[in-house]
N, C-alpha and C positions, 0 to 999 in steps of 0.2 A: 530652359523645360523645367517647369515644377518642381520640385521635389518630391508634393502628395504623388500627384503626377504618374514618377518616377517606380514611388514604392508601390501603385495603387497598380499600373502595371506588371508589377515582382508579383504583387500579389492574385491576380487576376489569372497569371501563366500557372503559379506554382498553385494556381484549387484548379484549374484545366487538366493541371498534372496529377493533382489525385486523386480528382473528380473521375479521370480516366479509364482507371480501374476497375471502374460499372461496368467495361466492356472487357475485361480482365487484364490477368499481369505483363505491364507491360514497359520499354524502359522505361518513357518519361512517366510512371507512373515511381518504377526505382530511384530515377535521378532524382523526384521530389521527397524521398523518403532518405534519402542519403546525405537532400540539403539539413532535411532537418535533425539530423543524427548531429551532426557532425555541430551546426550553426548549439546546437544544447551541446555537446560535450566541451566548443569552445567556453561560451556561457558559464558551465562550469569550473571549465577550469581559469576562468578568471575570476570565476569566485572567488574560489578556493586560495589563487591566490593574490588579489587584493586584500581579502576579508579577514584571512586566516597565515597563510605560509606567514606572508608579510608583515604584519604587524601583533602575529605574536608569535613566531621563530624567530625570521632573520632581523630584525628590528631587536629584539629584547638582548639576540647573541652581540650586539655592539655597546648599547647604550644602558642591559640588564646588570645587578653585581656581578660580583665571581660568585654565590654559591647559582643565585638565578643559571648565572651561564653551563652551570655544572650542573643541573636538572635538564637542561634543555640539550643538551647531548645526547638524552636516551630518546627523544623525537626524534629529531634530528637523522642520531642511527640508522630506528628506525626507517625514514624514508629511503633512507640511500637503498638500505635493504631492499625495501619497497622495488626500489628503481632495475633491483637487477635480474627482475621478472620477466623482462622484458627482452634478456639470451637466455635462452632455451640452456646454456650449459652452467651463468649462474643463477639460475633461476630456485633452483638450490636454497641460497644463501635468504631468500625474502621467505622462505617457510617458521621463521620466531615473527618475522614483524605477524605476517596475515593470521596467524595464530594468535597472538598479543591480540588481534584487531578482531576475531573471531569468536573468541571469547570473552572480550570486553564486552559487544556486541549481544553476544547469546546471555550475558549477566544483565545487560539494563532490559533488555529483552522482556527476562520472564520478571525481571522486577516490577516493569511498565504495566507490564498483564495480572501480577498477582495484585500489585497497592493501585491499579487503577482504571483495569478492566473487570477480575473480578471478582475481587470485593467489593467493587460498590452495586457489581449482580446482586451480588445474592443480599448487600442491602438493598438496590429495585423491587429485587420478588419477594422482600421478604414486608415488604411498604405495602403490599394492598392487602393484606393481614391484621395490620394491626387497626381492628374494628375500633374500639373502644377511641383512640386518636382521632379515626372517622369520623367518629360522630362527634365528637370534643368540637372535630373541625365544620362540623355543619355539614359533612359531604355524605356520596349514599352510598351505604356499608355493603350494601348485597352486590353493586354493581363493580365496586371494587375487589371483592373477592372473588369474583366471576372475573374480570380478570389478572385476577392476581394468578386463581385457577390454570385461566389461560393457557401464559407465561410458564406455569409449573410446569404444566406439562409437555407446551410444546418446549422443553428445554431438556427437561427429563428422555423423553424421546428419541427425539432428535442425539443423544448422548446416544440411548440406547442402536441409536441406527448407523453409529459409528462405532458399536462395541463389536468385535470381529472375533471373542470368544465361544466356542465350540466346543462338545464334547461329542468321545467317538462311541455306537453304539455295538451291541455285541457284531449284528452283522456286518460292522465293519465300515458302515453309514456314518456318515461325519454328518448333525446337525445340532442349532441353535439351539435354548431353552424357549420353551411355549413365549414363558412373558412375554423374555426379548424380544420374539421374532415380530409380537404382537405390537410392542413399544416401536420398535424400528418402520415395520409400517406403518404406524401414526406419524412416525418422529420424519418420512422419508416424504409425507403428508407436507409438512413443516418447510422443510427440505427446499422444495420444491416453491411452492409458496413465497417464501424468503427469494427466490435465486427470478422468479416472475416479479419481486417487486424489485428488485437488485437490477434484473435487466431493463424495465418498462425507466428506473431515471437516468440509466444509462441512453435509454432510445430516445428519452427527452432531451438531457442534454446536447448527446448530437446533432438532434435536430434544431435544436434553439443557436448551438452552433450554425450548425450551415442555414438558416435563416438569415442570421449577425452576417455570412460570407454575400450574400446572394444582397440583401440591403447594401451593400458596401462596396458592391459592382456596381451597382442599380445605381449606387450616387456617383460614382465614375465617370459611367456616362452620362450624368445632368439628367437622370430622372426622380 
C-alpha cells in the first residue's frame, strides 16, 4: 500500500473525528485531540532534546573546558530540580528553578514589551503629527493628522476603559469620573472593533484551513 494512501486515510479519519464535534462532544473528538496534544508534546520534547539539551548541555559537559563545565553545572542542577516536580513529596525542590525561570521570563517579557512594543508604538503614534516632514516628503498632511488623531483617541480611550479607579460619594455610592466614563465608553467601541477584526482574521484562517483539508480529501479519492 503506498505511503501517501496511508497518510491520506489517517488524515481523513482524524478530520472526521474533529468534525464530529459539530454534533456534540464525543469520544472520537476527544481521541483526536489527545492524539494532537500527544504528538505536539512529543515533537516539542524531541526538538528540546536534539537542539538544546544535547548540543548545548550534554556534549559540552564532555568536550568543553573545565571552566565551561563548571558553569554548565548550574543549568544541569536546575534541570534536575525541575524534574522533582513530578513527585508530590519532592516538588518543593523545584521551586528555586521555577522561580528563576519565571523571573527571567518576566524580565525578558518586560524588556521586550518596553523596547519592542511601547517605544515603537509611541514613535508610530507621534509620526503622523510630523506635518513639516510629511510635506517635505510630498505626503498629505491632513490625512496623516486625521489618522494620528484617530489612533491617539483610540489608545487613550482604550486605556481609560481599563482604568478601574473610582471615587466614593457622600451617599456611599461609587462612581468613576465623568470624563473617564465617557472615554471608557469610547474605548469600549475601539475594543469591540478590534476584537471583531481579530475574530474575522481567525475565522478566515480557519476557513482557509478547512478548504485546504477538503481539497486534500478530494484529491485522496481522485477528484
